[in-house]
C-alpha positions in Angstrom: -6.0 -22.6 -0.3 -9.5 -21.6 0.1 -8.5 -18.4 1.7 -6.9 -17.3 -1.4 -9.2 -17.9 -3.6 -12.3 -15.7 -2.0 -10.1 -12.1 -2.3 -8.9 -13.7 -6.2 -13.0 -13.8 -7.2 -13.8 -10.9 -5.3 -11.2 -8.8 -7.6 -11.7 -10.4 -10.5 -15.5 -9.6 -10.2 -14.6 -6.4 -9.5 -12.7 -5.7 -12.3 -14.9 -7.5 -14.7 -17.6 -5.1 -13.2 -15.6 -2.2 -14.0 -14.7 -3.2 -17.3 -18.1 -3.7 -18.5 -19.7 -0.4 -17.5 -16.4 1.2 -19.3 -18.1 -0.5 -22.3 -21.4 0.3 -21.6 -20.6 3.7 -21.1 -18.2 3.7 -24.6 -21.3 2.3 -26.5 -23.8 5.1 -25.1 -21.6 8.1 -26.2 -20.4 9.3 -23.0 -17.1 9.0 -23.6 -17.2 12.1 -26.1 -19.2 14.1 -23.5 -16.9 13.3 -20.6 -13.8 14.6 -23.0 -15.6 17.4 -23.8 -16.2 18.5 -20.2 -12.2 17.7 -19.6 -11.6 20.0 -22.4 -13.7 23.2 -21.0 -12.2 22.5 -17.3 -8.8 22.8 -18.8 -9.6 25.9 -20.5 -10.9 27.7 -17.8 -8.2 26.5 -15.4 -5.5 28.0 -18.0 -7.8 31.1 -18.5 -8.6 31.0 -22.1 -12.5 29.5 -21.9 
């Protein structure tokens, strides 16, 4: 049973760390920056931008 708990705690820790970084990025306004860059890249691929 102990062997099964260690990977669970590692996975849970990584999940919580990822969620924390996403929340930090959103509160800093970085989501808008990423969205704007994605729009530019997509428009360049199509040939509009």
